[in-house]
Structures are given as C-alpha cells and as structure tokens.
N, C-alpha and C positions, 0 to 999 in steps of 0.2 A: 117458443121453442126453436121455431126456424131462424129467428133473429140471433138467438145464442149461437147456433152452429155457424151461420154467417160470420159473426164476430170471431169465433175460434178459428175459422178457415183463413181470414184475413191475418190474424195474428201469427198463424203458423207460416203463411207465406213471407211476412215481414221478417220473422225471426231467421227463415232460411236464407233470405237475401242478405241479412246482416252477417250471418256466419260466413257465407260465401265471399263476401267483401272482405271480412277479417282474414280469411284464408288466403285470399289474393294478396294483401299487404305484408304478410309474413314471408313471402316467397320472393317479392321484388327486390333487387339489389340497392344499397344505401348509396346516394350520391356523395362522394368524398368532399369535405370542406377543410381548407387549410388557410389559416389566417396569421400573416406575419406583419409586423410594423412596417408600414410603407417606407419610413426612413431607412430602415435595414435593408429592406429589397432594393431601395434606389442607390443608397451610398455604402451599404455594407457596414461591418464593424472595423474600427480601427484601433490599432495597438502601436504602442511606442517600441523602440529597439529593445527595451527592456523585458518585453512581454507582459503577461498577466492573465488575468480571468475575467470573463464576463458571462451573462446569463442571458440565454435565448428562450423567449416564451412563444409558444406556439398553440393557437386554438384550433381544435380539429374534432371531428366526429368519428374519426377512424384512428386505427393505431398506426404510429408513425415510425419511419426508419430515417435517422438523421446521420449522415456522414461528412467527413473532411476528405479532400483529396490530397492533402500534405501531412506527413507525419509530424511536422512541428506544431500542427494545429489539431488538438484533440478534442472530440465531442463526447461527452458522458452525460446519460440521462440523470436528472435530478428530481428530487421528491417535489411533488406539487399538491396543494390543498384542494384543487379542482379535478373533477373527471373529465373535463372538457378542454382544459389547458394544461399543456404538456411543457416541461421545463427541461433546459439542458445547459450543462456548463461548457464554456468554450475556454480551453486552456491553451495559450499561446506561449512558446518557448521564447527565449531571448535570441535576438537576431544579431549574430556577430559578422554577418557579411555586409559588404559595402553597397549592397542593392536592396531597395524596397522589394517585398515578396508578398504573393497573394494565394490564398488557399480558397477553393470553391466549397461552400457547404450546401449540400443537397439534402432537402427535406421532401421524403416521399411517403404518400398515403394513398393506399389503393393505386388508381391509374392516374393521381395527380401528383405533380412534382413542382417544387418552388426551389429556387437557388439564389444564394447572394454570396458576396465575397468578404472574406477576412483580409485586411490589408495591415501589413506591418512595416514601419519605416526602417531604413537601413541604420547600421552603426556608422559613425563618421569615419571617412577614409581620407588620408593625406599623405601624399608621397612628393617629394621634391627631386627632380632630376639631378640637381647640382647643390651641394652644400658648402662649397668651399670656391671662393674667387680670389686668386692670389695675383700679386703683380699688376694690379690696377695702376694706370698710367697716373703720375702726378697731376697732369692736366686735367684729370677726371674724365668722366663719360657716362656710360650707362652699363648695367648689367641686367641680365634677363633670367628670372628664375621661372622654370616650367613647373607648374603645380597641377598634380592631378588629385582631384578632390570632388566629393559630392556635397560640400557644404561651403560656407563663408568663412575661411579662417580669420582670427584676428592677428593683425601683424604688429609687432612692436620693434622699433628701431632704436638702438642704444645710443646713437650719436647723430648730431644734427647735420653732419656732412654727407649724410645718406638720406634721400628723400624718395617717397614712393610716387610712382606714376603707373597706374594700373590700366591694362588693356585686356578686356575680356574676350576670348575667342569662342569659347563654348562652356556649357554648364559643368563638364567634367574635365575639360582640358583648358587650363588658363595660363596665361603669361603674367608674370609681376614684374614690371620694369622699374628699376630704382636708379636714380641720378645721383652720381658721385661727384662731389664738388672737387674743383681743383685744391691741391694740397701745396701749401708754400712752406710747410714745416717738415718735421720728422715722419718717417714711415709711421703709419698708423693703421689701427686694427678696428673694426666695427662689427656689430652683429646685428642680423635681421631674425626676428623669431615669429614662427608660425605657430598658432594655436587653434585647434579645432576641438570643441567639446571637451570630453575626457580623455582625448588622446594626450600622450606625451608630447611636450613642445618640441618643435623641429627648429634647429637653428642654423642659419646660413652665416658664415664668416666671411667677411671682406677685408682683404688686406691691400693697402695703397702705397705705393712707392713714395719715398721722400721727394720733395719739391726740389727743383734745381738750385734755388736760393733758400738754404735753411734759414729759418727765423732764428734769430739770436736771443729772442725775447724768452728767457727763462730765469727763474731764480738760481742764482749761481753765486759761487765764492767760497774761499777758504778763511776768509776773514770778514768781519763785521762791515768794513767800508765797502768791500766789494758786493757783499749781499745787499747792502742798502742801495748801492748804485744799480743792481740788477732789477731791484724792486720798483725804483724810480718814484714816479708820482703815482699815488694810488687814488682810488674812488671806491666809495661803498654803494652797493645796490640795496639801499636801506629801505625798511619798511615794504619789502617784497616777499621773499621766500621766508623771511622771519615773521611776516604778519601772521596774526591768530586771532581766532574768536571763539569763545566758550570751550577753550582748552584744545582747538584744533587748528593747527597751521593751514592758512589759506592765503595763496598769493595775492589775491585781490581784496582781502578782508579791510584793509586800510586805505583804500582808495586808489591805488595804482592800477593801472591795466596790466595784463600780462606782458612781460618783457619779451624781447624779440631779439633776433641777430642784428637788425638794424640799428639798435642802441649800442652794441658792442663794436660794431663796425665804426660808428660815428666816435665812440670813445677813444678808439685807436687812432682815428684820423684827427681828433682833437689833441692828441699827445698824452692821454692817460697810458700807463704802461702796466698797472696791476690793478685787478678788481677784486675787492673783498666781497664775497657773496655769503652774507649771514642766512643761515637756514635754522628754522625752528621745526623740530621733528615731532613734537607731541601731537597726539591724535592720529600719528600714522605709525605708531609703534605697537606691536602687538603684546600680548601677555607673556609672563613669565612662563617656562624658563627661556624660551627661544628669544623673545623680544623682537619679532620679525618686522622689519620695516616694510610698509605698504609698498608694493611694486610701483605704482603709479607715481607715487611721491619721489621715490628714488629716481624713477625714469625722468621726471621732470628736472629734478635737480641736476642730473646728469646732461639733460638737454641744455640747460643753461651754462653749465661748465664747458659744454661743446661750443657755444657761442663765444666764450672767451677764447678757446683754443683756435677756432677758426678765425678769429680776428688778430690772432698773434699776441694776446694779452696773457700776462700772469694771472692767477686766479687764486684765491683763498677762501676755502669752505670751513664753516664751523658748525658747532652746536650753539645757537643763539638763546633764544628767550626760554628755552626749557628750564633754565635756573633763575629766571627773573623774579626778584624779590623774594626767592626761596617759596614761591607759590605753586610750583609744579614738581614734576618727578626729580629734578636735579636740585634738590633743596638742601643747601649747606646747614640750614638751621635745623632741620629734621635730622641730619646726619650728625651734628654735634650733640643732640639730645638723646639719640638712641643708636648704639652702634649696630644693632640688628638692621636698622634702615640705612646706615652707612654701608654695610655690607651689601644690601640689596642694590642701592644706588651704583655701587662700584660694579656690580654684576651686569646691570642694565648698561651702564657706560661702556663697558668692555664690549658687550654684544653690539651695540649701536655703532661704535667705531670699528669693530671688525667688519661689519657689513658694509660701511662706507668705504673702507680700505680695500675690501675685496671688489666692490663695483669699480674702483678706479685704479686698480693695481697696474693696469696697462698704460697709465698716463705717466708722462715724464714730469720733469721739474718745473714746467710751467705752473703746475698746480701744487699748492701747499695746503696742509690742513692745520686748524687751530681748534684747540681742545674744546673751549667753551667760551663764554662772554660774561663779563661783569657779575662774576659770582659773589653774592653777599646775602646776609640773612634779612634784608629789608631795611637795613639802617644805612645803607650806601656807605659803609665803611665806618659809621658811628654808632653801630649797634653792639651786640654782645661780644663781637670780636674784640672790643676795646678791654674787655675784663675776664675773658674765659681762659686766661694762660696760654693764649696761642693754639687753642684747640682747632678753631675754625682754619687758621693759616696751616696747621698741619694736614687737615683733612683735604684742603685743597691742593697741597703738594702731592699727597697721595693719589688723587684723582688725575693729577697732570701725568704721574707715572703710569697709572693704569691706561691713559691714552696713548702714551709713547710706546708702552710694551704691546698693547693690542694693535696698533698700526704696523709696527715692525715685524710682528709675527705673521702677518698675512703675506709679506714677501712681494716680489715683482717690483714695480716702481716704488713701493712704500719702503723698500729696504734702505734707500738713501734719500727719501722725500724730506724736504724742509717742513719742519713742524713748529707751530707757534703755541707758546704756553703762557698763560696770563698770570699775574699775581692777583691778590684779593681785590676785587671790585674793579680791576684793571687800573687802579689808583697808584701812581707813581711812588709816592712815598710809602704806602703800605707794601708795595711790591719790592722796593729797595730794602726795606726793613725785614720782611718775612718771607719772601719767596725762596724756595729751593728749586734750583734747576735739576729736572729728572736726569737720571743716569741713562745713557743711550749706547746702542751697539755701534753706532758710528759716530764719528767725530765731526764737529762743526756743522750740524744739521738742525739744532735747535735755535729758535728765536724766541725773545722774551716780547710779549705783546702787551702794550699799555695804551691807555686812552689820555687825550688831553683837550680839556675844554676850558681852561683857566683864561679869564674868570667866567664862570658858567652864567653869571647875571647879565653878562654881555654877549657871549657867543650863542647861547641857547634861549635865554628867556627874553632877549632884547629889552631888558630893563634900561639900559644905557645905550646911548647912540654912538659914543666915541671910546678910544681906548689908546694907551700908550702916554709917552711923556708930553705929547703936545695936545692931549685931549683936555677939554675943559674939566675941572674938578667936579662940578655939579652934573656933568654928562657922562661921567665914567665911574666904574667901580673903584673903592678904595684899596684895591689890591689887584695882583695879577698883571702888572706891566711888564715891560721888557726885561727888568732884572729878575722877575720871577721865572720867565721863559728860560733864561740863560742859567739860573740856579737849578731848576727842574731838570733841564735837559743835560746839564753837567753832571748831576747826581746819576742819571742813567750812563753817561759816558764812563764816569770813573768805575761804576759798580759792575757794568757789563761790557761796554765797547772796549775799553782798555784792556779787559781780560779775555778778549777774544769771542765774546758772546753778542751776536747780532740782536737788534732791537728794532722793532717797528712800531709805529703809533696807529694803532688799528682804527682808531677814530680820532678826528679832530675836524674843526670846521667853524663856520660863523654864519648865523642865519642872514637873510636878506633885509635891507632897509628900504625905505620909501625916498629918502633925499639923497642928493648928490653928495652932500657933505658926510652924511652917515655912510654912505657906500664907499667913499674915499677912505674912511678910517677901516671900513670892513676890508678893503683890498690891502690896506697897509697891514692890518693884522695877519691876514693869511700869507702875505709876501714874507713877513717877519718870521712867522711860525715855520713856514717851509724853508726858508734860508737858514735859521737857526738848527733845524732838524738836519739840514745837509751838513752844516759845519760841526755838528756835534756826532755825526755818524748814524743818523736815524733816518727811517723812511716814513713819510706821512700818508695816511690815506683819509681822503676827505669823506664826511659823512653826508650822503645825499638821500633824503628820505622822499624825494619827489614832489615836495611842497612846492606849489606854484606861487604863492603869494609872498607877503613879507611880514617880519615880526616873529613872534615865538615859534619855535620848532619849524620855521619855513626855510629850509636849508637846500632845496632843490637846485641843481644845475642842469640837469637833462630830463626830458621826458623819457620815462622808463619804458615805454613802447615804442616810440618813434626814434628816439636819439635826439630829437630837436633840442636846441638850447632853450632854457627858460630865463625869462628876463635878460639881465646883462651878464649871464653865465660866461659867454665867450670872453669877457674882460676878466672875470674871476679866475677863469682856467688859465689864461695867458700870465697873470701875475704869479700864480703858483708854479707854472712851467718855467718861467724866468727864474725863479728862486732854486729850482731844483736842477735845472739843466745848464744854466750859464756857467761857463768855464773862465770868463774873463776874470783875471786877478784883480782888477780894480772894482769888481762888484763883490763887495763884502757885507756881513751883517751890519758893519758900522755905516756902510754907505746906504743901506736900506733904512737904518735908523735916522740918518741925517736927512732923509728925504720924506720924513713923515709929514702928514697934512698939517697945514699952520691954521 
C-alpha cells in the first residue's frame, strides 16, 4: 500500500512539471524566419524595358508584409499550396524612359526584414545634335556628329565617298567622325543613317560641293554616235554581284572576292570608261505585294556603284540572272504559258525597278539602267519562241515597257536617265526581227542592248585557237569571220543607229589562250570587234568573269578585288583601247584586217 502511494506521488509531480512546461512554451514569442533565394537577394530580379511579371516565393513561419517603393513595380499576394511558403506576383510596367530604374522590395515578418532590388533596363535613346551638313568642300575633309545615346546604334552609309572613323568620349556622349573623300565630279549628296533598337531611324544628310574640275565622263548625247563615244570602252564586273547559289544572289558564290574601290580606280587608270555591273536580285526580294528588296543587298549594290562614281566611270546596273533559262521568278516561259503568271511577273518587275530607281534617283547620267539580261525560255533563242507566233517576243517587249515606265515614274535623275533595253536573248538577229522600242516620256534616252560572241566555239568554248581570214581552216570555226562581224554590225546600224537609236554591245569578249600564236589571234579578234563597233556606231563592253586561267570561260582581265592585271591583260586592254580611241584617219577597219596574224 505504501509503495502504491509513493508511485502515485511521483506521477503527480511529473504531470505537474509537464503541465508547467507546456504552459511556459505557449507564452514564449516565436522567432521569425524568412527564407528568400540567395540569388534574388544578391542580384535582384531583372526585367526588360517591356516589363512583365515574375513570381516571388518566400518561406516563413510568420505572417509577411511585402511592399515596393516604386509605383511602376507592384507586389500582389498570390495563392500558395503550402502553409509555410508564401507567393507574391511582381508586376513591372514598361519603361519608356532612357534610364535604367530600380525598385526596392521589402519583405517584413515580425521584427525581421529582408530586401532586394527589382531592376529594369531603359528604353533606347538616340539624339543627334546635327542632321544636315551642307557645302562640304570639294577637297573633302571630316564631319563630326554628336550622338546622345544609351546604346550602340547601327550606322549605315549609302555612298562609299563617306567613311566612318569613330571616337568614343563617354558612354552617353559620343562623337562619330566621318571622312569625306575629295570630289572631282558634280555636287553630290550622301546619307548616314543611325538605327538603335526599335527607335525610328535618324538620318544625317551630307551635301558636298562640286569639284573644281568637273568630270566629263557621263553618258551623253542626242545621237547614237555621240552616245557611243561617251560610253567609250566598257568592261563587265562579271560573276560578281550576279553570282548566285541555291536561288540566292551572293557576291562571292562563284569564286571572286568582294570587289573594292581599288579595282575601279585601276580600271579608270587603264583607260576603261564604262563599267557594266550585272546584279542578280533573287533571294533578296520579299514576298508580294511589296516585293521589298533587302536593305543590305541594295546597300552593297549602291556601294559598288559609288566605286564607279568615285573613279569617274560610267556604270550600267541591271537585273541579271533572275531570268536565266526561265528557271527563276523572271521566267518568260512561265509567262507565255500562263497569263496570270505574266501579270504577277510584271507586278514584281515594276516593284523591283521602282525601288532601284528610288535608291539612285539622286545620281546623274554617269549611271544607266538596263532592264534585264539574256531573257529566253531555256532554248537560247532556239526554243518555243521559234513557233509560238511571236508570243514570247511580245511579252518581252511589254516587260521592257514596264521597266521604262517604272523608272521614269520615280523622277529625280531618272527623268532623263539613259535606259538599256534588250531584245530576245540579246541575240542580234532576233532583236532586229522582233524587238519593239518602248515608248518614253523623253527623247533619245533609250539604248538597245545586244550581246556578241560570234563564233562562240572560239570566243567562249576555246574549241578553236584561231580566227579570221588568216586562221588555219582546221584551227578555226567554219563561220563567224570578219564578214560576219560586218554583216551583223551593219544590221544594227541600219535598223537602229541610222534611225537615231543608240546601241551598245553589253557583252563581248574572248577567253585567254596558252600559246603566243593563239593569243595573237585573240588580240586580233578583240581589236577587230572593237574597231568594227566604233565604225558602225556601237559601244562594246568586254565580259570579265574574273577567271585567272586559260581556256573555256576564262575571260578575266582584272583581279576583281585588287584591280591587278591578270595574265597578259595589259596587252589585251591596249589593243581594245587602240580600236576605240584612235582618231588617226589611216587607222581603219581595213588596216586592222590587213595586219591580221600570219
């Protein structure tokens, strides 16, 4: 019995002690705990200029109060599935200012406080102190544009006579210095465009005075003979801007390096007076209905045209391989088979030429446009055009009219610019028989474009090594000798020249050979062709594809990047210059004939 009482007494004491302990725990204050991601505490939350929403998660054992000290950053409690994890939505409005901004988020629970930053980037800011520089000296110099910005704007210059030299002073106060080349030609205008993010482009206009000695090198004349004389000796920048791969034009796709001002300077120094710049546009034309030409490609074409202008050369720009073999968008084969396609092609042709004309409307008559190149259905003049009742010829005549109307409608320098228009496949016989000169708002500004490679087995394929009346029968083609040249050129003279319509041979030439004798016939051929062209009132333009070797398709005279002569090109250029520019009355086509290789 005494033992039972003792046990009961001990149990009572233990229960009392436990009760007392429990009573003590309920009355003690809870120590607050707040847990936030260490990354957020250290680096904050970042938002772009557009703003947005993010979620904040906080683990805590007490009730929290979360606030922002900026009204553009709003904190709102969100639903959480956990009793110890609290969630909040952080809403940040878009930032229209040009400064980064910060809001402090305060998380308070009991006597414990944590803070972190919400950081939002600024919108782009761009301000130019001056946007017009006038009366720049013809001697050239520099201009300095003060730029206030919080970013790195992209700068595009539309002409090669303006180049950038950047000098950075501070992150938000910058100067952009531009070098203006000396001007030996007419007064000219260029633009420098600054683009930053989504902001509208800001353009600086630069106007330079004419040089003291105005270049007389421009396409000019009211009669075919004068126009041909102003064109002089031409040269093609072939396999360059016309090169393409997988349906996309690419300047280096066919092996030539990017061309430079150095080439054009050396062309001028060598005695070339006109450069034909073939351009393929496909792969850089947007979808209907706008058919917008990619800016970078247009800029590059403009840069190369600028090279010609700087060097005092005439330039001819065209649409080149877009119609090659009717395999691409400018397909006369498709147009002949489907009038709906023909209508779409004409719409695109108009859009493309409108944009080209707009880009160059401030350029003078050193620059001419050529509507297109060697248009045919894939048969090189021996396809369906021979038996379709003249349908393809009529379509091409319509396309040429679309071209002329589109260019003239833009105005500016295009109002009286010389325009080249080709016949079918640029074949002389098919042109003479089927070409219709477009109507034009101005007189004497249309030129007929043809090509001449007779006989092609000799000039292009290098199947034969000799040509002309002194060539060995087994080493030359059985057609295409001197009489053929005179007959073909005379047909152009009687059909066009005698009627006041200028003609230029947009492509002619002869590939390089390996032996001295073969090269002597090559020189003779080119001298004869150029002299005949002059005597019949035509202007020849040599085809140079940059080829450095000899044989088939190797027609290079100049390195397209450096301008250096290739092989014996200096001799080739000299014989062509002699034929075009010699005014000695004793130097005739007959005298060239009489001095053929023996």
